[in-house]
C-alpha positions in Angstrom: -44.5 -16.3 -49.4 -47.2 -14.5 -51.4 -46.4 -10.8 -51.0 -49.7 -9.7 -52.6 -51.9 -10.7 -49.7 -54.2 -8.1 -48.3 -54.8 -7.5 -44.6 -58.2 -8.2 -43.0 -59.8 -5.2 -41.4 -63.2 -4.3 -40.0 -65.5 -3.6 -43.0 -67.0 -0.1 -43.0 -70.6 0.0 -41.9 -73.0 0.5 -44.9 -76.6 1.5 -44.3 -79.4 2.9 -46.3 -81.3 3.8 -43.2 -81.4 7.2 -41.5 -79.1 7.3 -38.5 -80.4 7.9 -35.1 -78.1 10.3 -33.2 -77.0 9.8 -29.6 -75.5 12.5 -27.4 -76.0 13.5 -23.7 -79.4 15.1 -24.4 -80.8 11.8 -25.9 -82.9 9.5 -23.8 -81.0 6.3 -23.3 -84.1 4.1 -23.0 -85.4 5.2 -26.4 -81.9 4.7 -28.0 -81.8 1.1 -26.7 -85.3 0.5 -28.1 -84.1 1.8 -31.4 -81.1 -0.6 -31.3 -83.5 -3.5 -30.6 -85.6 -2.4 -33.6 -82.4 -2.7 -35.7 -81.9 1.0 -36.2 -78.2 2.2 -36.4 -77.2 4.9 -33.9 -74.4 7.5 -34.6 -72.4 8.8 -31.6 -72.2 12.6 -31.6 -70.1 15.2 -29.8 -67.9 13.1 -27.5 -66.3 9.7 -27.6 -67.4 9.2 -24.0 -71.0 9.2 -25.2 -70.4 5.9 -26.9 -68.7 4.4 -23.9 -71.8 5.5 -21.8 -74.2 4.0 -24.2 -72.3 0.6 -24.3 -72.3 0.5 -20.5 -76.1 1.2 -20.3 -76.7 -1.5 -23.0 -74.7 -4.0 -21.0 -76.7 -3.3 -17.8 -79.9 -3.5 -19.7 -79.0 -6.9 -21.2 -77.8 -8.3 -17.9 -81.1 -7.4 -16.3 -82.9 -9.1 -19.1 -80.8 -12.2 -19.7 -79.3 -14.8 -17.3 -75.5 -15.0 -17.7 -74.2 -17.3 -15.0 -73.3 -20.5 -16.9 -70.7 -20.7 -19.7 -73.5 -21.2 -22.3 -75.6 -18.3 -20.9 -72.5 -16.1 -21.0 -72.1 -16.9 -24.7 -75.8 -16.1 -25.4 -75.5 -12.8 -23.6 -72.3 -11.9 -25.5 -74.1 -12.8 -28.8 -77.0 -10.4 -27.9 -74.6 -7.7 -26.9 -72.5 -8.2 -30.0 -75.6 -7.8 -32.2 -76.9 -4.6 -30.6 -73.5 -2.9 -29.9 -72.5 -3.2 -33.5 -75.4 -0.9 -34.5 -73.6 1.9 -32.5 -71.5 3.9 -35.0 -68.7 6.4 -35.3 -67.7 8.4 -38.3 -64.1 8.3 -39.6 -62.9 11.4 -41.5 -59.3 11.7 -42.8 -58.3 8.7 -40.6 -59.6 10.3 -37.4 -62.7 9.6 -35.3 -65.1 12.5 -35.8 -65.9 13.2 -32.2 -64.1 15.1 -29.4 -61.6 13.3 -27.1 -61.4 10.2 -29.3 -58.2 8.1 -29.2 -55.7 8.4 -32.1 -55.5 5.0 -33.8 -52.7 4.4 -36.3 -54.5 1.4 -37.8 -57.0 3.8 -39.5 -54.4 5.1 -41.8 -52.4 1.9 -42.0 -55.4 -0.3 -43.0 -57.7 2.1 -44.8 -55.3 4.0 -47.1 -57.3 5.9 -49.6 -60.6 5.6 -47.8 -61.1 9.0 -46.0 -64.7 9.0 -45.0 -66.6 6.0 -43.6 -68.5 4.5 -40.7 -67.2 1.9 -38.2 -69.1 0.3 -35.3 -68.1 1.4 -31.8 -66.9 -2.1 -30.8 -64.8 -2.2 -34.0 -63.2 1.1 -33.1 -62.5 -0.2 -29.5 -60.9 -3.3 -31.0 -58.7 -1.2 -33.3 -57.7 1.0 -30.4 -56.8 -1.8 -28.1 -54.9 -3.6 -30.9 -53.0 -0.4 -31.7 -51.8 -0.1 -28.0 -50.6 -3.7 -28.0 -48.9 -3.3 -31.3 -47.2 0.0 -30.3 -46.2 -1.0 -26.8 -45.5 -4.7 -27.3 -46.2 -7.6 -25.0 -43.6 -9.2 -22.7 -43.7 -13.0 -22.9 -41.9 -14.9 -20.1 -40.4 -17.5 -22.5 -39.0 -14.9 -24.9 -36.2 -12.3 -24.7 -38.0 -9.7 -26.7 -41.5 -8.4 -26.8 -43.9 -9.4 -29.5 -45.9 -6.7 -31.4 -49.1 -8.4 -32.7 -50.6 -7.0 -35.8 -54.3 -6.1 -35.9 -56.5 -9.2 -35.9 -53.8 -11.7 -34.9 -54.2 -14.0 -32.0 -51.6 -13.4 -29.3 -51.2 -15.0 -25.9 -52.7 -13.3 -22.8 -51.9 -16.2 -20.6 -48.6 -18.0 -20.8 -49.1 -21.5 -19.2 -49.0 -23.3 -22.5 -45.9 -21.4 -23.6 -44.2 -22.4 -20.4 -45.1 -26.1 -20.8 -43.8 -25.9 -24.4 -40.6 -24.2 -23.3 -39.9 -26.8 -20.6 -40.3 -29.6 -23.2 -37.9 -27.8 -25.6 -35.3 -27.6 -22.8 -35.4 -31.4 -22.5 -35.6 -32.2 -26.3 -32.5 -34.0 -27.5 -33.6 -34.7 -31.1 -32.4 -33.1 -34.4 -33.1 -29.4 -34.8 -32.7 -29.0 -38.6 -36.3 -28.0 -39.3 -39.7 -27.5 -37.6 -43.2 -26.5 -38.9 -45.4 -24.2 -36.8 -48.9 -24.7 -38.1 -51.0 -21.5 -37.3 -48.0 -19.3 -36.5 -50.2 -16.4 -35.2 -48.0 -13.8 -33.5 -45.0 -16.0 -33.8 -44.5 -16.9 -30.1 -43.9 -20.7 -30.7 -41.7 -20.1 -33.7 -39.6 -17.6 -31.7 -39.2 -20.3 -28.9 -38.1 -22.9 -31.5 -35.4 -20.6 -32.9 -34.4 -19.6 -29.3 -33.8 -23.3 -28.6 -31.6 -23.8 -31.6 -33.8 -24.9 -34.5 -32.0 -23.9 -37.7 -35.2 -23.3 -39.8 -38.8 -22.9 -38.9 -41.6 -22.9 -41.4 -44.7 -21.0 -40.3 -48.1 -21.0 -41.9 -51.4 -19.2 -41.1 -54.7 -18.8 -42.9 -54.9 -15.2 -41.4 -53.1 -12.9 -43.8 -52.6 -10.4 -40.9 -50.4 -12.9 -39.1 -48.1 -13.2 -42.1 -48.1 -9.5 -42.9 -47.4 -8.6 -39.2 -44.6 -11.1 -38.7 -42.9 -10.2 -42.0 -43.0 -6.5 -40.9 -41.8 -7.3 -37.4 -38.9 -9.5 -38.5 -37.8 -7.2 -41.3 -34.3 -8.1 -42.5 -33.1 -9.5 -39.2 -31.6 -12.9 -38.5 -35.1 -14.0 -37.5 -36.3 -13.4 -41.1 -33.6 -15.9 -42.3 -34.6 -18.5 -39.6 -38.3 -18.3 -40.0 -40.0 -18.6 -43.4 -43.7 -17.9 -43.7 -46.6 -18.9 -46.0 -50.2 -17.6 -46.1 -52.0 -20.9 -46.3 -54.1 -23.4 -44.3 -52.4 -26.2 -42.4 -49.0 -27.0 -44.0 -49.3 -24.8 -47.1 -46.4 -25.2 -49.5 -44.3 -27.1 -47.0 -44.5 -30.7 -48.4 -41.0 -31.9 -47.3 -40.7 -34.1 -44.1 -39.6 -32.5 -40.9 -38.6 -33.8 -37.5 -40.9 -31.6 -35.5 -44.4 -30.3 -36.1 -46.0 -27.9 -33.6 -49.7 -27.0 -33.6 -51.6 -24.7 -31.2 -55.1 -25.0 -32.6 -58.3 -23.4 -31.3 -59.6 -25.1 -28.2 -63.4 -25.0 -28.7 -65.5 -26.5 -31.5 -67.8 -24.2 -33.6 -71.3 -24.4 -32.1 -73.0 -21.4 -33.7 -72.7 -19.2 -36.8 -71.1 -16.4 -34.7 -68.3 -18.8 -33.8 -67.2 -19.1 -37.4 -65.8 -15.5 -37.4 -63.3 -16.3 -34.7 -60.9 -18.8 -36.2 -58.4 -18.5 -33.4 -60.9 -19.6 -30.8 -63.2 -22.1 -32.5 -62.3 -25.0 -34.8 -64.5 -26.4 -37.6 -65.3 -30.1 -37.5 -62.9 -31.1 -40.3 -59.8 -29.3 -38.9 -58.3 -32.1 -36.9 -58.9 -34.9 -39.4 -57.4 -32.8 -42.2 -54.4 -31.9 -39.9 -53.6 -35.4 -38.8 -53.8 -36.8 -42.3 -51.4 -34.1 -43.6 -49.1 -34.4 -40.6 -48.6 -38.1 -41.1 -47.1 -37.4 -44.6 -44.8 -34.6 -43.4 -43.4 -36.1 -40.2 -40.1 -38.0 -40.4 -40.1 -41.6 -39.1 -38.6 -40.6 -35.8 -40.2 -37.2 -35.7 -42.5 -35.8 -33.0 -45.9 -34.1 -33.3 -46.7 -31.6 -30.6 -50.2 -30.2 -30.0 -51.0 -27.6 -27.4 -54.5 -28.0 -26.2 -56.8 -27.6 -23.2 -59.8 -29.4 -21.5 -61.8 -26.1 -21.8 -64.5 -27.6 -24.0 -65.1 -30.5 -21.6 -65.2 -28.5 -18.4 -67.6 -25.9 -19.8 -69.9 -28.7 -21.2 -69.5 -27.5 -24.8 -68.6 -31.0 -25.9 -67.3 -34.3 -24.5 -65.4 -34.9 -27.7 -61.6 -34.6 -27.5 -60.2 -34.5 -31.0 -56.7 -35.7 -30.0 -58.0 -38.6 -27.9 -60.2 -39.5 -30.9 -57.3 -39.5 -33.2 -55.3 -41.8 -31.1 -58.2 -44.2 -30.4 -59.7 -44.4 -33.8 -57.0 -43.9 -36.4 -53.9 -45.8 -37.3 -51.6 -42.9 -37.7 -50.2 -41.7 -34.4 -49.6 -43.0 -30.9 -49.1 -41.2 -27.6 -45.6 -40.7 -26.4 -46.6 -38.5 -23.5 -49.1 -35.9 -22.4 -48.0 -33.1 -20.1 -50.7 -31.2 -18.2 -50.6 -28.0 -16.2 -53.3 -26.4 -14.1 -53.9 -22.9 -15.3 -53.7 -19.9 -13.0 -56.8 -18.4 -11.5 -58.8 -15.8 -13.4 -57.9 -12.2 -12.8 -59.8 -10.4 -10.1 -60.5 -7.7 -12.7 -62.5 -10.0 -14.9 -66.3 -9.4 -15.1 -67.1 -12.9 -16.2 -68.0 -15.8 -14.0 -65.1 -18.1 -14.6 -65.4 -20.6 -11.7 -64.6 -23.3 -14.3 -61.1 -21.9 -14.5 -60.1 -23.8 -11.3 -60.5 -27.1 -13.4 -58.8 -25.9 -16.6 -55.7 -27.7 -17.6 -53.3 -26.9 -20.4 -52.2 -30.0 -22.3 -49.1 -30.7 -24.4 -49.6 -33.8 -26.4 -46.5 -35.5 -27.8 -47.4 -38.0 -30.6 -45.2 -40.2 -32.8 -45.9 -42.4 -35.7 -47.8 -45.5 -34.8 -45.8 -48.7 -34.8 -42.7 -46.8 -35.9 -40.5 -49.5 -34.5 
């Protein structure tokens, strides 16, 4: 593993413009007009002033934009993202320079040596939430121990796909010498593989934070000798053949420039063709290729294209052994989004093998 990799972190906000200031004596309507004009706004006095401004901005945009369909929700979130990221907080000596602000350990951990800078309010909220997850850990039904996701690393908030994968592993009777986990993320799938007896798991990820976080989490434990990591796309340096390849890719295709920043959620057009070509070379003759996916893109009308179905139908590399499907649980009552489509969402576990291997 390359030990010289640097963690991704929110870039400090740089502006040559004079900052508008928002506190409780500022007129909210004028502040929102300033945001729409592209003027950055600095939160003063209390952290809660920023929370108030974000809430008012949400209400303003909801009154202005429809947000019922999946696509309308995406457009609303894009507009909110643009304006909310003009709302700023000043960081001095690794602390947020307003009263009653949360203490966020990431500020010192990620910004060592940078003692005075600006971050957007949503960035600070993200750092704060991430720090809580990292400190407290997340209980996963299929794992003995909690996971502690590093900043900026995808981690499961629903566990249907992990349950389907765990059930498959319980029935798996094949060799367990090695497996490759492409896009290791917070390590949940790799931990499941080790828990079910795989002797060695090779994990890769293009996100340096995933590799940094897992390396820190595993330390010098037995896990660190069972799981070997590489900061790289797809298979990275692992060019030897293996009996099992596991891939939990993003479930939605990129459809806008904003999508390109979230590589855990949206996949570029070339991802699957590159993956299947590389997987064919690295899977043993009797090996199995497992892909955890969803029908999310189809039921939300983002696309009718299903990359795994396309691979099976149009390429001479893999054939379907079996596809397991599980209806996901209903959305939380606490969610503010219209997620009626969730009643039709299914998690898919595709088990592929070499075509004409017999």
